[in-house]
C-alpha positions in Angstrom: 52.9 -72.6 61.0 53.9 -69.2 60.1 57.9 -68.9 61.2 58.0 -65.9 63.5 59.7 -62.7 62.2 59.8 -64.3 58.8 56.3 -63.8 57.0 56.7 -60.3 55.8 60.1 -60.5 54.2 62.2 -57.4 53.8 64.8 -57.1 50.5 66.4 -54.4 48.3 65.6 -54.5 44.4 69.3 -55.7 43.4 72.1 -56.2 45.4 75.3 -55.2 43.0 74.5 -50.9 43.4 77.2 -48.7 43.5 75.7 -46.8 47.2 76.0 -50.6 48.3 79.8 -51.2 47.6 79.8 -47.5 49.3 78.2 -47.9 52.6 77.2 -51.6 53.2 80.1 -54.3 51.6 83.2 -54.5 53.5 85.5 -51.9 52.4 88.6 -53.9 51.8 86.7 -57.2 50.4 89.1 -60.5 50.4 90.2 -62.2 47.3 86.7 -64.1 45.8 84.1 -61.6 47.9 80.5 -62.3 46.7 78.7 -59.7 47.2 75.5 -61.4 47.1 76.9 -64.3 49.8 77.7 -61.4 51.9 74.0 -59.7 51.4 72.3 -62.7 51.8 73.2 -63.2 55.6 71.4 -60.1 56.3 68.3 -60.3 54.4 66.2 -63.4 53.4 65.0 -61.9 49.8 66.4 -60.0 46.8 64.2 -58.3 44.0 66.6 -59.4 40.9 66.3 -55.6 38.8 69.1 -56.6 36.3 66.9 -58.8 34.4 64.6 -55.8 33.2 67.5 -54.7 30.9 68.0 -57.6 28.9 67.3 -61.2 28.5 70.7 -62.3 28.3 71.0 -63.5 31.7 70.5 -67.4 31.6 70.3 -70.8 33.8 74.1 -70.5 34.5 73.5 -67.8 36.4 70.7 -68.7 38.4 72.9 -71.4 39.8 75.6 -69.1 41.0 73.2 -67.3 42.8 71.8 -70.2 44.2 74.9 -71.2 45.0 75.6 -67.3 47.1 72.9 -68.0 49.3 72.9 -71.7 49.8 73.9 -71.1 53.8 71.0 -69.5 54.1 67.6 -71.9 53.9 64.9 -69.1 54.1 66.6 -67.3 50.9 63.9 -66.5 48.1 64.1 -64.4 44.9 61.9 -62.0 42.8 62.3 -61.7 39.7 61.9 -58.6 37.2 60.2 -59.4 33.6 62.4 -58.0 31.3 60.9 -54.2 29.6 60.6 -55.4 26.3 57.2 -56.8 27.8 56.2 -53.9 29.8 57.8 -50.5 28.2 59.1 -50.5 24.3 56.8 -54.1 23.3 60.0 -55.6 21.7 59.7 -58.9 23.0 59.6 -61.9 21.1 59.4 -65.9 21.6 63.2 -66.2 22.7 63.3 -63.3 25.0 60.0 -65.3 26.7 61.7 -68.8 26.4 64.7 -67.2 28.3 62.9 -66.0 30.8 61.3 -69.5 31.5 65.1 -70.9 31.5 66.4 -68.2 33.8 63.2 -69.2 36.5 63.9 -73.0 36.0 66.8 -73.5 38.6 65.3 -70.9 41.1 61.8 -72.7 40.8 63.5 -76.1 41.5 65.3 -75.3 44.2 62.1 -73.8 45.9 63.8 -70.3 46.0 61.6 -68.6 43.4 58.7 -66.3 45.2 57.4 -64.8 42.1 57.8 -62.9 38.9 57.5 -58.9 39.2 55.7 -57.2 36.3 55.9 -53.5 36.3 54.7 -51.1 33.7 55.5 -47.2 33.6 52.7 -44.5 34.3 51.8 -44.0 30.7 50.2 -47.4 30.7 46.5 -46.3 31.8 43.8 -48.6 31.9 42.2 -49.0 28.6 40.6 -52.5 26.9 43.6 -52.7 24.9 46.0 -52.9 28.1 43.3 -55.1 29.6 44.0 -57.9 27.2 47.4 -57.3 26.5 47.4 -58.1 30.6 45.4 -61.5 30.3 47.6 -62.7 27.6 50.9 -61.8 29.6 49.4 -63.6 33.0 48.4 -66.7 30.8 52.2 -67.0 29.2 53.7 -66.8 32.2 51.3 -69.1 34.7 51.6 -71.0 36.7 54.4 -68.8 38.4 53.5 -66.3 40.8 53.1 -63.0 39.2 53.1 -59.6 40.7 52.0 -56.8 38.9 52.9 -53.1 38.8 50.8 -50.5 37.7 51.4 -46.7 38.6 48.6 -44.9 36.7 45.7 -44.6 38.9 42.7 -45.2 36.0 43.8 -48.7 37.4 42.7 -48.2 41.1 38.8 -49.4 41.0 36.8 -51.9 42.7 36.2 -53.7 39.3 40.1 -53.9 38.4 41.4 -55.4 41.2 38.6 -58.1 40.4 40.1 -58.2 36.9 43.7 -58.8 38.3 42.4 -61.5 40.4 40.9 -63.4 37.7 44.1 -63.0 35.6 45.8 -64.4 38.5 48.0 -60.9 38.8 48.7 -60.0 42.4 48.8 -56.5 42.5 51.7 -54.7 44.0 51.4 -51.8 46.7 53.8 -49.3 45.3 54.9 -46.3 46.9 55.5 -43.4 45.0 55.5 -39.7 45.0 51.7 -37.9 45.5 51.7 -36.5 41.8 48.6 -36.6 39.9 47.4 -39.9 38.7 49.8 -41.8 40.7 48.5 -44.7 42.3 47.9 -44.6 45.9 49.4 -46.8 48.5 47.3 -49.3 49.7 47.5 -52.7 51.7 45.8 -54.7 49.1 46.8 -58.2 48.6 44.9 -61.5 48.0 45.8 -65.6 47.3 48.2 -65.6 50.7 51.1 -63.3 49.2 51.2 -59.5 49.3 54.2 -57.3 47.8 55.2 -54.1 48.5 57.8 -51.6 46.1 58.8 -48.4 48.2 60.6 -46.2 45.5 60.4 -42.9 47.9 58.6 -39.8 47.9 60.8 -37.9 46.0 58.1 -35.2 44.4 60.5 -32.6 43.8 63.0 -34.3 41.8 60.6 -37.3 40.1 60.7 -35.3 36.8 63.9 -34.7 36.5 65.6 -38.1 36.3 68.5 -36.9 34.1 70.5 -35.8 37.8 69.9 -39.3 39.4 68.2 -37.8 42.1 64.3 -39.5 41.2 64.9 -42.2 44.1 66.8 -39.9 46.9 64.8 -40.3 50.0 65.0 -41.6 53.3 61.7 -42.8 55.2 61.4 -41.3 58.5 60.6 -43.2 61.6 56.8 -42.0 61.5 56.3 -43.0 57.9 57.9 -46.5 58.3 55.3 -46.9 61.5 52.8 -46.4 58.7 54.2 -48.6 56.2 54.6 -51.2 58.9 50.8 -50.7 60.1 50.0 -51.4 56.0 52.0 -54.4 56.4 50.3 -55.6 58.8 46.6 -55.3 57.6 48.5 -57.7 54.6 49.8 -60.2 57.2 46.7 -60.1 58.7 45.1 -62.2 55.4 48.4 -63.5 54.0 51.0 -65.8 54.6 54.1 -63.9 53.4 54.5 -60.4 52.5 57.2 -59.2 50.4 58.9 -55.3 51.1 61.6 -54.3 48.7 63.1 -51.0 49.3 64.1 -48.9 45.7 65.4 -45.6 47.3 69.1 -46.4 46.9 70.9 -43.5 46.6 72.9 -43.0 49.1 72.4 -46.4 50.6 68.9 -45.3 52.2 67.2 -48.2 50.8 69.7 -50.4 53.4 69.4 -48.1 55.9 65.4 -48.2 56.0 65.2 -52.0 55.3 67.4 -52.7 58.8 64.7 -50.0 60.1 62.3 -51.6 59.1 63.4 -54.9 59.7 64.0 -53.7 63.7 60.1 -53.2 63.8 59.3 -56.4 62.8 61.2 -58.0 64.7 60.9 -56.2 68.1 64.4 -56.9 68.8 67.9 -55.3 67.4 69.1 -56.9 64.1 72.5 -57.4 62.7 73.9 -54.1 60.8 77.2 -54.1 59.3 79.8 -51.8 60.7 80.8 -50.2 57.9 77.2 -48.9 57.7 77.0 -48.2 61.2 79.8 -46.2 60.5 78.7 -44.0 58.2 74.9 -44.0 59.5 75.2 -44.2 63.4 71.6 -43.8 63.6 71.8 -47.5 63.3 73.8 -48.6 66.1 71.0 -48.1 68.9 68.9 -51.1 66.8 72.0 -53.3 66.0 72.7 -56.3 68.0 76.5 -56.3 69.8 78.8 -57.3 66.8 82.3 -59.0 67.9 84.7 -57.2 65.2 86.9 -60.4 64.5 83.7 -62.0 63.0 84.1 -63.2 59.6 81.4 -60.7 58.2 83.5 -57.5 60.1 87.1 -59.0 60.2 89.6 -56.7 58.2 89.2 -58.9 55.2 93.0 -57.6 53.8 94.5 -59.5 56.4 96.1 -62.7 55.7 94.7 -64.3 58.3 90.9 -63.1 57.6 88.9 -66.8 57.6 87.9 -68.5 54.4 84.4 -68.7 53.3 83.9 -72.0 54.5 84.2 -70.6 58.3 81.4 -68.1 57.3 79.0 -70.8 56.5 79.6 -72.5 60.1 78.7 -69.6 62.1 76.2 -69.4 64.5 72.8 -68.5 62.5 71.7 -64.7 63.2 
């Protein structure tokens, strides 16, 4: 039986991001504050992106993440594959083994939902690259593998068959409507689907030096359209993952809460700090007791311990 409201899981691409500290986390965090612990009281899922930049993270980090989310029995992780496999092609066997070691604790605790393999737009569809994908998929099997390709040369029925045969789940990626970008679809199979929402900032997409490539906030109308696509995916799959990556100015969080509200068809819990910055969230937010550990003045000596946070009533 499906868990009501949890078969589409909404999350962010990481949790330790500057806009999150500015708008989402408590402005005066208590001593020993753990950002992921706080995050996991609002979302049931996160895509770890720090793993894209190096393979220095190990099982000790995975175990730390697991401790941070232990109060949320529904929480799961996806992990983005190191760019040495997808961008620079400098990965060697020790990088492969390092990735597997990082995943082991997540897998053993049944908290791992899949490996995200994201290629750049320059990775177009040619025979050598198809063969590379086959080898990559074979190497990381039996993990669930989510593949993101951004060049529209992959957008053919024949390639969908290729991905399925290679045990690769194609990510539905939302990108600006630029020539040769993959179009947004609702394709999914094998009981699971994945959406990565990058925003639609066409004007600055190729001007990443100013940091505004992902500066975009989805409108209510756009969110409803995205919701309809996800419902199509959900009709044939048990679990759909949705990741917002439009992080500048915390737009990913704003849209994430808005989408959760659409999915649940009822109010959702939103931190007061974020509501103060974005009052448009107030009508969809549950009533908040300001004395609750999540929202209390965390600089006060009377602030409850993290143990109290774990004994709270579930939201």
